[in-house]
N, C-alpha and C positions, 0 to 999 in steps of 0.2 A: 217815820214817825214816832216819837217817844210816847209810849203809853204809861202814864203814872197811876200809881193807887193811892197816893198821897201828895198833896202840895203844902208848901210852906208859903206863907203871905206876911213876911215882918213889915210892920207897920199896921196891920190889922188884928192878927192873931200871935199868941206867943206859943201855940202849939200846932203841930200838923194836923190839917184837914183831909178827911177823905175826899177823894174824886168821885166817888159812887154817888154824886148828885148832878141835878141837872144844871144848877147854874151856882156862881159864886161871883160875888161883886165886891170890888174895893172902891169906894167913893173917895174923891180929893179931901172932902172935908175931914174924914175919919183918919185919913193916912197920907198928910201932905207931904212927907218925905219919902213915900213909896218909891223904890227904886228896882226892887230884885224879887223874881219869884223863884222857888226852887221845887222841882219835882223829882219824887223817886219811885222806885219799884224794886222788884228784886234784883233787877240787872244793874242797878247804879242809880246816878243821879244826873238831871240837866237843871242848870242853873242859867237865867236870863237877867242880865244888868243892863237896865235902861240909861245911858248917860245924860246928864243933864244939859246937853247943848241943843240947839235948835228946838226942834218940838218937843225934846226930851225933857225941857223943863216944865210941861204940863201948863204953860201959860195960856195957852187957848182953851183949857178945858176949865168949865165952871166947878167951883164948889160941890154943886149938886149933881155932878156927872161923875161916871166912872173913870178911873185911870187904869183898872185891871177887870178883865172879865174872863170867867171860865165855862165854856159851854160843853154840853155832853151831846155827842152824836152819836147813837147806837150803842156798841158796847166801849167806845172811848170817848175822848175829848179833845179839847184844845184851849189854852192858855193865849191871852192876848193882852199886851201891853197897849193903852188906848193913846192916841197923838192928837186926835181932832175930833170934836163933836159938831157941833154947829157953827163953829167959828167960819167966817168966810174966807176964801182964798182969790185974791185978785188974779185977773188974767195975766199970765206971764211971770207969776211971783213964784220962786222956788224955795223950797224948804228942805231940811234934812233933819236927820236924827242919827245916833249910833247906838249900838247894843253889842254886848260881850255874851257869846253863848258858850258854855263850858259843860262838857261831858265828863264825870269822873265817876269813879267806883266807890270812893268814901270820902266824907268830909274831912277836914283837919279838924274842927270844932262842932258839935251840935248840942246847944243846952236849951233848945226849944221843945222841953218835955212837961212844960207847965209849970215845974218845981222852981226854976231858976229866978230870981228877982229881975234880973238884967239880963236875959238870955242872949247868945251870939250865935251865928252861924259863921264859919270860916270855910273855904275853900281854895285849892291851889288850881291857877289858871296861867296862861302866858297872854302877854299885852305887847306887841311889835317885839317878839323874841324874847321879853324879858320874863322870867318866873315871878308871879306875883301870887301872895296869899290875899284874896278878897275877904273882906268881913262885913256882916251885916247884923245890925242890932234890932232891938224891939220896936223901935220907931221907924225902921225902914231905911235908915241912913247906911250908907254903903261906903266902905275903905275910899280915903280921900285919896285922890290920883294926882295930885297936884306935883308930885316929885317924879311922876312919870312923863317922859318926853311926850308933846303934844301927839296926839293919836290923828293920823292922816289916812285918807282913802288912799291905798295903795293902786297904781295905774298900770300895774303890772298884768301881764295874761293871766287868766284862771290855770291852776295847775291842772286841771281836768275837766272833763265834758262829758255829758251823757247822750247815748243815742237810744234807739229801740233796741232793747234787751243789752244793751253793753255800756262801757264806759271807757274813755282813752284818756291816760295820763300822759301829759307831755314831757319830752325829753328832757325838759329844764328840770325836773324833779324826779333823779333817778333813785332817791331814798324813800318816796312816798309810799304811804300807806292806806289802804282801802278797808275802812269798817262799815258793817250794817249797823243798825241802830241799837242791837242787841250788845254791841262791843265786839263782835266776833271780826277777825281779821279774814278779810276776803282777797286781797292781792297786795302785792309788794312790787314796787318798782314801776317802770313805764311801759307804755304799750297799751293795745285794746283788749279787752278780756270780756266774756259774755258774762251775764248776770241776771239773776231773777228780777222782775219789777219791784221798786219799793225805793226806799231814801236811803241814802249812802253819804259818808264823810270820807273825803280823801284830805289827809295833811301831807304836805310836803316835808315834814320834819324839820322844817327852816323858819316856823313860826306862821306859816300861811297854810288854810284850810279851806275848803269849799264843800257846799251841802249839794249834792246831786239828787234828781229824781228821774228814776229808769221807769220807762214806762213798756 
């Protein structure tokens, strides 16, 4: 679990907000284009972009309801994109949404310091194996991805799986890297290895990654 010290909410604020508060809310009425939240700590950054397909278009959220929540639990907390509130879902109805999670050490650009008239935050990520610099501005709008091939859900098997006190990386990912949430490299290559309980990211170095929880 990434534990931030500050949170950036483009569309609501033009400066970073301390995470040392019990609750933060972003309402649809105040930030209709809200798409991305960015968290940072002394170890690096985490950015979460919600795509505007399916439930991601906020079409089932009323203007008076939240599109984002931060709630503090003990010494840490958790950020959430909101997809549904009181909107009914019919029996057998299917829904979907897509998001892009990115962890990085430093942004490409960050002018959300309260001084810039039109602040921007940029960071580098990878989508379907293609390097992309994502940009989000003060009203919450993110990079236009119309030039990127349609994002599809891969039907490939996960590159790794978690067990009790261990992780197994598939033989299909010989160049895989496993990191803990501080960014420390834990393991390279395939096979099964032991590790403490926690959350880990395994990247096959070919454009696919998986987040694992070890108990």
